[in-house]
Kinemage of the C-alpha trace (Angstrom):
@kinemage 1
@onewidth
@group {chain A} dominant
@subgroup {mainchain}
@vectorlist {calphas} color= white
{ca met a 1} P 25.298 -139.328 -145.773
{ca pro a 2} L 24.533 -142.640 -146.196
{ca thr a 3} L 26.604 -144.792 -142.867
{ca tyr a 4} L 28.042 -148.214 -143.961
{ca gln a 5} L 29.467 -151.391 -141.588
{ca tyr a 6} L 33.315 -152.657 -141.884
{ca lys a 7} L 34.021 -155.697 -140.825
{ca asn a 8} L 38.390 -156.161 -139.191
{ca leu a 9} L 39.726 -159.532 -141.507
{ca lys a 10} L 42.245 -159.769 -138.710
{ca thr a 11} L 40.328 -159.679 -135.309
{ca gly a 12} L 36.331 -159.110 -135.875
{ca glu a 13} L 35.851 -155.631 -134.941
{ca val a 14} L 32.714 -154.050 -136.475
{ca phe a 15} L 32.848 -150.649 -136.749
{ca glu a 16} L 30.874 -147.535 -138.155
{ca val a 17} L 31.436 -145.155 -140.990
{ca thr a 18} L 29.464 -142.311 -142.888
{ca gln a 19} L 30.308 -141.560 -146.448
{ca arg a 20} L 29.296 -140.046 -149.183
{ca ile a 21} L 27.920 -142.336 -151.417
{ca thr a 22} L 30.253 -142.042 -153.934
{ca glu a 23} L 33.686 -142.897 -152.360
{ca thr a 24} L 34.797 -146.707 -152.858
{ca ala a 25} L 34.909 -148.157 -150.269
{ca trp a 26} L 37.528 -148.859 -148.008
{ca thr a 27} L 39.441 -152.512 -148.447
{ca val a 28} L 42.430 -151.422 -144.825
{ca his a 29} L 41.482 -150.064 -141.464
{ca pro a 30} L 42.667 -146.624 -141.222
{ca glu a 31} L 44.179 -146.658 -138.127
{ca thr a 32} L 46.076 -149.655 -137.656
{ca gly a 33} L 46.513 -150.645 -141.612
{ca asp a 34} L 44.991 -154.620 -141.055
{ca pro a 35} L 42.429 -155.382 -144.484
{ca val a 36} L 39.125 -154.875 -143.864
{ca lys a 37} L 35.388 -155.298 -145.871
{ca arg a 38} L 32.657 -153.198 -146.076
{ca leu a 39} L 29.098 -155.711 -144.771
{ca ile a 40} L 26.257 -155.327 -145.968
{ca ser a 41} L 23.332 -154.433 -143.715
{ca lys a 42} L 19.187 -154.056 -144.020
{ca pro a 43} L 18.659 -150.571 -144.244
{ca gly a 44} L 16.905 -148.068 -141.784
{ca ile a 45} L 13.765 -147.428 -142.955
{ca ala a 46} L 10.122 -149.413 -141.725
{ca phe a 47} L 7.207 -148.644 -143.520
{ca lys a 48} L 4.701 -149.399 -140.834
{ca gly a 49} L 0.250 -148.903 -140.120
{ca ser a 50} L -2.036 -148.702 -143.057
{ca gly a 51} L -1.053 -147.899 -146.742
{ca phe a 52} L 1.729 -149.349 -146.555
{ca tyr a 53} L 0.253 -153.171 -147.310
{ca val a 54} L -0.699 -154.386 -150.782
{ca thr a 55} L -3.651 -155.445 -149.282
{ca asp a 56} L -4.238 -151.159 -148.734
{ca ser a 57} L -3.589 -150.037 -151.847
{ca arg a 58} L -5.135 -151.931 -154.524
{ca pro a 59} L -8.952 -152.697 -154.584
{ca ser a 60} L -10.617 -155.610 -153.722
{ca ser a 61} L -12.222 -157.410 -157.240
{ca asn a 62} L -15.999 -157.535 -155.098
{ca ser a 63} L -15.194 -153.650 -155.212
{ca glu a 64} L -14.587 -153.207 -158.542
{ca gly a 65} L -17.125 -152.899 -160.881
């Protein structure tokens, strides 16, 4: 299940919640009842190494014949 970040709009606190993709976003803090907003963040995945770059995945124009 993905982890989402939420920000408490009153206090500025940022916290994480593990939710199903099909669940609706929270609008209130579960403990305090303060309004919250889901934050957009980068995915936690990074492609490193050969094979993940344009120059690695396509043959150069010189080698085509």
